C-alpha positions in Angstrom: 15.8 37.9 10.9 17.7 35.1 9.2 18.8 33.6 12.6 15.4 33.8 14.1 13.9 32.1 11.1 16.4 29.3 11.1 15.8 28.7 14.8 12.1 28.5 14.1 12.8 25.9 11.3 14.7 23.6 13.7 11.9 23.8 16.3 9.2 23.0 13.7 11.4 20.1 12.4 11.7 18.6 15.8 8.0 18.9 16.7 6.5 18.5 13.2 8.2 16.2 10.7 9.5 13.5 13.0 6.4 13.4 15.3 3.7 13.5 12.7 1.4 10.7 11.4 1.1 12.0 7.9 -2.0 10.0 6.8 -5.2 8.4 8.0 -5.8 6.5 4.7 -6.5 2.7 4.8 -4.5 2.4 1.6 -1.3 3.4 3.5 -1.4 -0.3 4.7 0.2 -1.3 1.4 3.7 -0.8 0.0 5.7 1.6 2.2 2.6 3.8 2.9 1.2 6.8 1.0 3.9 8.4 -1.2 3.7 12.1 -0.3 3.5 14.9 -2.9 7.0 16.6 -3.0 5.9 19.8 -4.7 5.5 23.2 -3.1 2.0 24.7 -2.7 2.7 26.7 -5.9 3.2 23.6 -7.9 0.5 21.5 -6.3 -2.2 24.2 -7.0 -1.3 24.0 -10.8 -2.2 20.3 -10.8 1.3 19.3 -9.8 3.1 20.5 -12.9 6.7 21.4 -12.3 8.1 22.7 -15.6 8.0 26.4 -14.5 10.7 28.1 -12.5 11.3 31.7 -11.6 13.8 33.9 -9.6 11.9 34.0 -6.2 10.3 30.6 -5.6 11.8 27.1 -5.0 10.7 24.2 -7.2 11.3 21.1 -5.1 10.4 18.6 -7.9 12.5 20.2 -10.7 16.1 21.0 -9.7 16.9 22.6 -13.2 14.6 25.5 -12.1 17.2 26.6 -9.6 19.3 28.1 -12.5 16.8 31.0 -12.4 17.0 31.7 -8.7 18.3 35.2 -8.0 17.6 35.7 -4.3 17.8 33.5 -1.2 14.5 31.9 -0.6 13.1 30.1 2.5 10.0 28.0 2.0 7.7 26.0 4.2 4.3 24.4 3.7 1.6 22.9 5.9 -1.7 21.2 4.9 -5.0 20.3 6.5 -7.0 17.5 5.0 -10.6 16.7 5.7 -11.6 13.1 4.6 -14.8 11.2 4.2 -14.1 7.4 4.2 -17.0 5.4 2.8 -17.6 1.7 2.1 -20.7 -0.1 0.9 -22.4 0.1 4.3 -21.3 3.2 6.2 -19.1 6.3 6.1 -16.8 8.1 8.6 -15.3 11.6 8.7 -11.7 12.3 9.9 -9.0 14.9 9.4 -5.2 15.4 9.6 -2.7 18.2 9.7 0.8 17.9 8.2 4.0 19.8 7.8 4.8 19.2 4.1 8.2 20.6 3.5 11.0 22.9 4.7 13.7 24.1 2.4 16.1 26.9 1.6 17.7 27.8 -1.8 20.1 30.5 -3.0 22.2 31.5 -6.1 25.9 30.7 -5.8 27.0 31.9 -9.2 25.6 33.4 -12.4 22.7 31.2 -13.5 23.5 28.6 -10.8 21.5 27.8 -7.7 21.4 25.3 -4.9 18.8 24.2 -2.4 18.5 21.8 0.5 15.7 20.8 2.9 13.6 18.2 4.5 10.2 16.7 3.7 8.1 13.5 4.3 8.5 10.8 1.6 5.8 8.4 2.7 3.3 8.0 5.6 1.6 5.1 7.3 -1.5 5.7 9.4 -4.5 3.5 9.5 -7.0 1.9 11.9 -9.1 -0.9 10.4 -11.6 -3.3 11.9 -13.1 -6.4 10.4 -15.7 -8.7 12.0 -16.8 -12.2 10.9 -18.5 -15.3 12.4 -16.7 -18.6 12.8 -18.1 -22.1 12.6 -19.2 -21.9 16.3 -21.2 -18.8 15.8 -18.7 -16.6 17.6 -17.8 -13.2 16.4 -14.1 -12.9 15.3 -12.7 -9.4 15.3 -9.5 -8.4 13.5 -8.1 -4.9 14.3 -5.3 -3.6 12.0 -3.3 -0.5 12.9 -0.2 1.1 11.4 1.9 4.2 12.0 5.2 5.8 11.0 6.7 6.9 7.7 9.8 7.8 5.8 11.4 11.3 5.8 13.7 12.7 3.1 16.6 15.1 3.2 17.8 16.4 -0.1 20.4 18.5 -1.8 19.8 20.1 -5.2 21.8 22.1 -7.8 20.6 23.6 -11.0 22.6 25.6 -13.7 22.2 26.9 -17.2 25.2 25.9 -19.4 23.7 27.1 -22.6 21.1 29.9 -23.2 17.6 28.7 -22.6 18.8 25.2 -21.5 18.9 24.3 -17.8 20.1 21.1 -16.1 19.6 20.0 -12.5 20.2 17.1 -10.1 19.0 16.2 -6.6 20.4 13.7 -4.2 17.8 12.2 -1.7 18.4 10.2 1.5 15.3 8.5 2.9 14.9 7.1 6.4 12.2 6.2 8.9 10.3 3.4 10.7 7.1 1.7 9.8 5.1 -0.3 12.4 2.2 -2.7 11.6 0.0 -4.4 14.2 -2.8 -6.9 14.0 -4.9 -8.1 16.9 -7.4 -10.9 16.6 -10.0 -11.7 19.3 -12.9 -14.2 19.5 -16.1 -13.6 21.4 -16.1 -14.9 25.0 -12.4 -16.0 24.7 -10.1 -14.3 27.2 -7.0 -14.4 25.1 -6.5 -13.0 21.7 -3.5 -13.2 19.3 -1.2 -10.4 18.2 1.2 -9.9 15.3 3.5 -6.9 15.4 5.9 -6.1 12.6 8.4 -3.3 12.3 10.7 -2.1 9.5 13.5 0.4 9.9 14.2 1.7 6.5 16.8 3.8 4.8 18.1 4.4 1.3 18.8 6.9 -1.4 17.8 8.0 -4.9 18.5 10.8 -7.4 16.5 13.1 -9.5 17.7 14.6 -12.8 16.0 17.4 -14.8 16.3 19.2 -18.1 14.4 22.4 -19.0 14.4 24.1 -22.4 12.7 27.5 -22.4 13.2 29.4 -25.7 11.5 32.8 -26.2 9.0 33.1 -29.1 8.3 36.4 -30.8 10.1 38.3 -27.9 7.1 37.9 -25.7 6.1 34.3 -25.1 8.0 31.3 -23.7 7.9 27.6 -24.6 8.4 25.3 -21.6 9.8 21.9 -22.3 10.9 19.6 -19.4 12.1 16.1 -18.8 12.5 14.7 -15.3 13.9 11.3 -14.3 13.5 10.1 -10.7 15.8 7.1 -10.5 15.0 3.9 -8.7 14.6 4.3 -5.0 16.9 1.7 -3.3 15.8 1.0 0.2 17.2 -1.4 2.8 14.7 -2.6 5.5 15.8 -4.1 8.8 12.8 -6.0 10.0 11.6 -7.4 13.3 8.4 -9.3 14.3 6.7 -10.4 17.5 3.9 -13.0 17.9 1.9 -13.8 21.0 -1.3 -13.4 23.0 -3.0 -10.5 24.7 -5.7 -10.2 27.3 -9.1 -9.2 25.9 -10.0 -8.0 29.4 -7.3 -5.3 29.9 -5.4 -5.4 26.6 -2.0 -6.4 28.2 0.4 -8.6 26.3 0.8 -12.3 27.3 3.6 -14.6 26.3 4.9 -12.5 23.4 8.0 -13.8 21.6 10.4 -12.4 19.0 10.2 -14.2 15.6 13.4 -15.6 14.2 13.3 -13.9 10.8 16.7 -15.2 9.8 15.2 -18.7 9.1 13.0 -17.2 6.3 15.7 -14.7 5.2 13.4 -11.8 6.0 15.6 -10.1 8.7 17.0 -7.7 6.0 15.0 -7.1 2.8 15.3 -4.7 -0.1 12.6 -2.4 -1.4 13.0 -0.9 -4.8 10.6 1.8 -6.1 11.0 1.8 -9.9 12.3 4.8 -11.9 9.7 7.5 -12.7 9.9 9.6 -15.8 8.0 12.9 -16.4 7.6 14.8 -19.6 6.2 18.3 -19.6 5.2 20.9 -22.2 3.8 24.4 -21.6 3.4 27.8 -23.1 3.0 31.3 -21.6 4.0 34.9 -21.1 6.6 35.3 -18.4 5.2 36.8 -15.2 1.7 37.0 -16.8 0.3 33.5 -17.6 1.2 29.9 -18.2 -0.7 26.8 -19.3 1.1 23.4 -19.2 0.7 19.7 -19.0 2.8 16.8 -17.8 2.7 13.0 -18.2 4.5 10.7 -15.8 5.0 6.9 -16.1 6.5 4.3 -13.9 7.1 0.5 -14.1 5.5 0.0 -10.7 4.6 -3.6 -11.4 8.1 -4.4 -10.4 7.6 -3.3 -6.8 7.1 -5.9 -4.0 7.4 -6.1 -0.2 8.5 -9.6 0.8 8.3 -8.8 4.5 4.6 -8.1 4.6 3.6 -10.8 2.1 0.1 -9.6 1.5 -2.1 -11.9 -0.7 -4.8 -9.4 -1.8 -2.6 -6.8 -3.4 -0.7 -6.6 -6.7 1.1 -3.8 -8.5 0.9 -2.7 -12.1 2.5 0.2 -14.1 1.6 3.6 -12.8 1.0 6.9 -14.6 -0.1 10.5 -13.9 -1.5 13.2 -16.1 -1.5 16.8 -14.9 -2.8 20.0 -16.4 -2.5 23.5 -14.9 -1.3 27.0 -15.0 -1.4 30.5 -13.5 -2.5 34.0 -14.3 -1.2 37.4 -12.9 -3.2 40.5 -14.0 -0.4 42.9 -13.5 2.5 42.0 -11.1 3.8 45.7 -11.2 0.5 47.3 -10.3 0.8 50.0 -7.6 -2.9 50.9 -7.5 -4.5 47.4 -7.1 -3.3 44.6 -4.7 -5.7 42.1 -6.5 -3.9 42.7 -9.8 -0.6 41.5 -8.2 -2.2 38.2 -6.9 -1.2 35.0 -8.7 -4.2 32.9 -9.6 -3.5 29.2 -10.0 -5.6 26.2 -11.0 -5.2 22.6 -12.3 -6.3 19.0 -12.3 -4.6 15.6 -12.2 -5.4 12.0 -12.6 -3.2 9.5 -10.9 -3.1 5.8 -11.8 -1.3 4.6 -8.7 -0.4 1.1 -9.8 -1.9 -0.3 -6.6 -4.5 -3.0 -7.1 -6.4 -4.4 -4.0 -8.9 -7.2 -4.4 -8.5 -7.0 -8.1 -9.5 -3.3 -8.2 -7.3 -0.4 -9.3 -6.9 2.4 -6.7 -6.8 5.6 -8.7 -6.9 9.2 -7.6 -8.4 12.3 -9.2 -8.0 15.9 -8.0 -9.0 19.5 -8.9 -6.8 22.2 -7.5 -6.9 26.0 -7.3 -5.1 28.7 -5.2 -3.8 32.2 -4.7 -0.3 33.6 -4.4 -0.6 36.6 -2.0 2.2 39.2 -2.1 3.5 40.4 1.3 3.7 44.2 0.7 5.8 45.3 -2.2 8.8 43.0 -1.6 9.3 39.6 -3.2 8.0 37.4 -0.4 4.5 35.9 -0.6 2.0 33.5 1.1 0.5 30.8 -1.1 -2.9 29.4 -0.3 -4.4 26.4 -2.1 -7.3 24.0 -2.1 -7.7 20.5 -3.6 -10.9 18.5 -4.0 -10.3 14.9 -4.8 -11.4 11.3 -4.7 -9.5 8.0 -4.4 -10.4 4.4 -4.3 -13.8 2.6 -4.8 -16.5 1.0 -2.7 -16.4 -2.1 -4.9 -14.9 -5.4 -3.8 -15.3 -4.5 -0.1 -12.9 -1.5 -0.5 -13.1 2.1 0.7 -13.6 5.3 -1.2 -11.9 8.4 0.0 -13.3 11.9 -0.7 -11.1 14.8 0.5 -10.7 18.5 0.8 -7.1 19.6 1.3 -6.1 23.1 2.3 -2.5 24.2 1.8 -0.6 27.1 3.1 2.9 27.8 1.9 5.3 30.6 2.9 8.0 31.9 0.6 10.4 34.4 2.1 13.1 36.1 0.2 16.4 37.7 1.2 19.7 38.6 -0.4 23.0 37.0 0.5 26.6 37.3 -0.7 26.2 40.8 -2.0 29.2 43.0 -2.0 28.9 46.4 -0.3 29.3 49.4 -2.6 30.0 51.8 0.3 32.0 50.9 3.4 
């Protein structure tokens, strides 16, 4: 079974992660695209909180949780998002399906676990059109398209050096290509202008985590967590092409490569500032949990010199998340529904992105189910998220979305000594 599953993973990686356009949001035009949620379906459906860890699930955002891992766990997640994009005059509906993560984790010693995997880090995917009238009364059309994204491979370790205190660390390597294209045409003019820019990006960052989980009155557990995602240091190798195209058949005409060395934009650096997350929760193990997290980031320090956009600025970012789970009776033999994990949460994300002087914030409500597969430890996790991002003010776009997540968590036992030969 293990071999077949690993073969399936590699096939999905080849056809899924590297080939996908992970977003259709117009706001992916800015920065390095939409930064993707790195949590599993289990975490996402609790509003994104990550302080909780157990012995049979992977927690991709909190490496300290791997100290509780007791079995080998394979996990994968996909999502389908239905969006309604609306401005002051009209609205459009669209959708997209994504592979969200692939990972495997296993214990290597007492109270020590490791994990590694692959997931998208950011996504670019937009198609915008703007029309205006020039001084001659002709219609001027600007078409903006973008595609690509960054993927992330990671290696994590978590251990418990002192009772109730767990530490963890993750090393991430990020890589990918972003392509931006602008076409401008004028009514009744046979040639238009084009501007194509491409950035090949790679770089690294590290995540550190601390969990403190003391038992209270022999029944309840206090969950305290601190996470630090260090500054993401990215190097961008850029290229640009300018020229004309035929408005009749769309073919390129007299396109030349831009000498970016003159303006020192051939190689640029992108630095995504450090993000700190503090979490506090309370619950009864394998029964219920209620927790909240607050994240903050000096995102005002971010800039992308290569694109040089005039209508965008950045400010400090923050996120508040609240969520939890409830299991009626995980040992129940008479009722399947009592063994289901019920999850719910909400979050408010102040992204730090400001376009045309307006903040682009995101609010979401989440809920989901963890469905056991028979009486073993494996399970399917199904989740839903209703949310809204952006605004229709200042000629901007408001996004309303319904996201459906499906996550698979399969468990196995490795490295066990045989008791009978």
